[in-house]
C-alpha positions as CSV (number, residue, x, y, z in Angstrom):
1,X,-6.9,0.3,-65.5
2,X,-8.5,-2.8,-67.0
3,X,-11.4,-4.9,-66.1
4,X,-9.1,-7.9,-65.3
5,X,-7.2,-5.7,-62.8
6,X,-10.3,-5.1,-60.6
7,X,-10.4,-7.1,-57.4
8,X,-11.8,-6.9,-53.9
9,X,-9.9,-5.2,-51.1
10,X,-7.7,-7.5,-48.9
11,X,-9.9,-9.2,-46.3
12,X,-13.2,-8.4,-48.1
13,X,-13.8,-12.0,-49.1
14,X,-13.6,-14.4,-46.2
15,X,-13.6,-18.2,-46.6
16,X,-16.6,-19.9,-45.1
17,X,-16.2,-22.0,-41.9
18,X,-15.9,-25.7,-42.8
19,X,-17.6,-27.6,-40.0
20,X,-17.5,-31.3,-39.2
21,X,-13.9,-31.7,-40.4
22,X,-12.2,-33.3,-37.4
23,X,-11.6,-32.5,-33.8
24,X,-8.7,-30.2,-34.7
25,X,-11.0,-27.7,-36.4
26,X,-12.9,-26.9,-33.2
27,X,-16.2,-27.6,-34.9
28,X,-15.9,-31.3,-35.5
29,X,-18.1,-34.2,-34.3
30,X,-21.5,-32.7,-33.8
31,X,-20.6,-29.7,-36.1
32,X,-22.1,-27.0,-33.9
33,X,-25.4,-28.7,-33.5
34,X,-24.9,-29.6,-29.8
35,X,-25.6,-33.0,-28.2
36,X,-28.8,-35.1,-28.2
37,X,-31.6,-34.9,-25.5
38,X,-30.8,-32.8,-22.4
39,X,-27.2,-32.5,-23.7
40,X,-26.9,-36.3,-23.7
41,X,-28.0,-36.8,-20.1
42,X,-26.1,-37.6,-16.8
43,X,-26.7,-35.0,-14.2
44,X,-27.1,-31.9,-16.4
45,X,-28.4,-28.8,-14.5
46,X,-29.3,-26.3,-17.2
47,X,-29.4,-22.8,-15.5
48,X,-29.3,-24.5,-12.1
49,X,-32.6,-26.4,-12.7
50,X,-32.6,-29.7,-10.9
51,X,-35.7,-31.4,-12.2
52,X,-38.1,-29.8,-9.7
53,X,-35.9,-30.6,-6.7
54,X,-35.0,-27.4,-4.7
55,X,-31.9,-26.2,-6.4
56,X,-28.6,-25.8,-4.5
57,X,-28.5,-22.0,-4.7
58,X,-32.0,-21.9,-3.0
59,X,-31.2,-24.5,-0.4
60,X,-28.3,-22.5,1.0
61,X,-29.1,-19.7,3.4
62,X,-28.8,-16.0,2.6
63,X,-25.9,-14.4,4.4
64,X,-24.9,-10.8,4.9
65,X,-26.1,-7.5,3.6
66,X,-24.8,-5.2,0.8
67,X,-25.7,-1.6,1.3
68,X,-26.9,0.2,-1.9
69,X,-24.9,3.5,-1.5
70,X,-21.7,2.2,0.1
71,X,-18.9,4.7,0.2
72,X,-15.6,3.7,-1.2
73,X,-12.6,5.3,0.5
74,X,-9.0,5.5,-0.6
75,X,-7.1,3.8,2.2
76,X,-3.7,5.3,2.9
77,X,-1.2,3.8,5.4
78,X,1.2,5.8,7.5
79,X,4.1,3.8,5.8
80,X,2.9,5.0,2.4
81,X,2.7,8.6,3.6
82,X,6.2,8.5,5.1
83,X,7.5,6.9,1.9
84,X,6.0,9.8,-0.2
85,X,7.5,12.3,2.2
86,X,10.9,10.7,2.1
87,X,10.9,10.8,-1.8
88,X,10.0,14.5,-1.7
89,X,6.6,14.0,-3.4
90,X,4.5,15.3,-0.4
91,X,5.0,18.8,0.9
92,X,4.7,18.6,4.7
93,X,4.5,22.4,5.1
94,X,1.1,22.5,3.4
95,X,-2.1,20.6,4.5
96,X,-2.2,17.1,3.0
97,X,-5.6,16.4,1.5
98,X,-7.0,14.3,-1.4
99,X,-5.7,16.6,-4.1
100,X,-2.2,16.6,-2.6
101,X,-2.2,12.7,-2.3
102,X,-3.4,12.3,-6.0
103,X,-0.7,14.8,-7.1
104,X,2.0,13.0,-5.2
105,X,0.9,9.6,-6.6
106,X,0.0,8.1,-3.3
107,X,-3.6,7.5,-4.4
108,X,-4.6,6.9,-8.0
109,X,-7.8,8.9,-8.0
110,X,-10.1,10.5,-5.5
111,X,-13.0,8.2,-4.6
112,X,-15.5,9.1,-1.8
113,X,-12.8,10.2,0.5
114,X,-9.5,9.3,2.3
115,X,-9.1,6.9,5.2
116,X,-5.8,6.9,7.0
117,X,-4.8,3.6,8.5
118,X,-2.2,3.2,11.3
119,X,0.0,0.6,9.7
120,X,3.6,1.6,9.6
121,X,5.5,4.4,11.2
122,X,5.4,8.2,10.6
123,X,8.4,10.3,11.6
124,X,7.5,13.6,9.8
125,X,5.2,16.3,11.1
126,X,2.2,16.5,8.8
127,X,-1.2,18.3,8.9
128,X,-3.8,16.1,7.4
129,X,-7.4,16.9,6.2
130,X,-9.1,13.5,5.6
131,X,-12.6,11.9,5.9
132,X,-11.6,9.2,8.4
133,X,-8.6,8.1,10.5
134,X,-8.2,5.1,12.7
135,X,-7.4,5.7,16.4
136,X,-3.9,4.4,16.0
137,X,-3.2,6.5,12.9
138,X,-4.5,9.7,14.6
139,X,-2.3,9.0,17.7
140,X,0.8,8.3,15.5
141,X,0.3,11.6,13.5
142,X,-0.2,13.6,16.7
143,X,2.8,12.0,18.3
144,X,5.0,13.0,15.4
145,X,3.8,16.6,15.9
146,X,1.2,16.7,13.2
147,X,-2.6,17.2,13.2
148,X,-5.6,15.4,11.8
149,X,-8.7,17.4,10.7
150,X,-11.7,15.2,9.9
151,X,-14.0,16.4,7.1
152,X,-17.6,16.4,8.3
153,X,-19.9,15.6,5.4
154,X,-22.8,17.9,5.0
155,X,-26.0,16.4,6.3
156,X,-28.9,17.0,3.9
157,X,-31.9,18.7,5.3
158,X,-34.2,15.9,4.3
159,X,-32.0,13.4,6.0
160,X,-32.0,15.5,9.2
161,X,-35.8,15.7,9.2
162,X,-36.1,11.9,8.7
163,X,-33.6,11.3,11.5
164,X,-35.6,13.6,13.9
165,X,-38.9,11.9,12.9
166,X,-37.4,8.4,13.7
167,X,-36.1,9.6,17.0
168,X,-39.5,11.0,17.9
169,X,-41.2,7.8,17.0
170,X,-38.7,5.8,19.1
171,X,-39.2,8.1,22.1
172,X,-43.0,7.7,21.7
173,X,-42.7,3.9,21.7
174,X,-40.4,4.1,24.8
175,X,-43.0,6.2,26.7
176,X,-45.8,3.7,25.8
177,X,-43.8,0.8,27.1
178,X,-42.7,2.7,30.2
179,X,-46.3,3.8,30.9
180,X,-47.7,0.3,30.8
181,X,-45.2,-1.1,33.3
182,X,-45.9,1.8,35.8
183,X,-49.6,0.8,36.2
């Protein structure tokens, strides 16, 4: 090896970005320096600021409510269940639960539970163990000779105490209101 053979690895030396060399370069005209005063004027609202006027996003009313710990269910229609049964992916002799649905490829992954929806038609007899089923889905499964077992989520002791405390408070308020009107 000789000194004149030594060189950097491919890609180690990168040519500098030549700015201000025409619009085709992508960094022409102002050359990455932006525009003049308040981005050269005419109705600019930087970050929604409207010059002291109440901004649009604050003028519009708030709507709705987003619960913090919302449960996300896998929604399965009767048509999808029947399709999986017809293709031989679901075993109707065993109880169909989340694990069986994931194994059959009906749902991609188990979320907070499974909700059966009554869209489509079910011809096969199937025993299901799910978190929720619509009235029409439950009726269709039972009409086909199957059964639906709903999984009851375990209620935490702390939640139960809180619920009892709120009920007692409401009952107490109800008595106070009722007592005043009796006099």
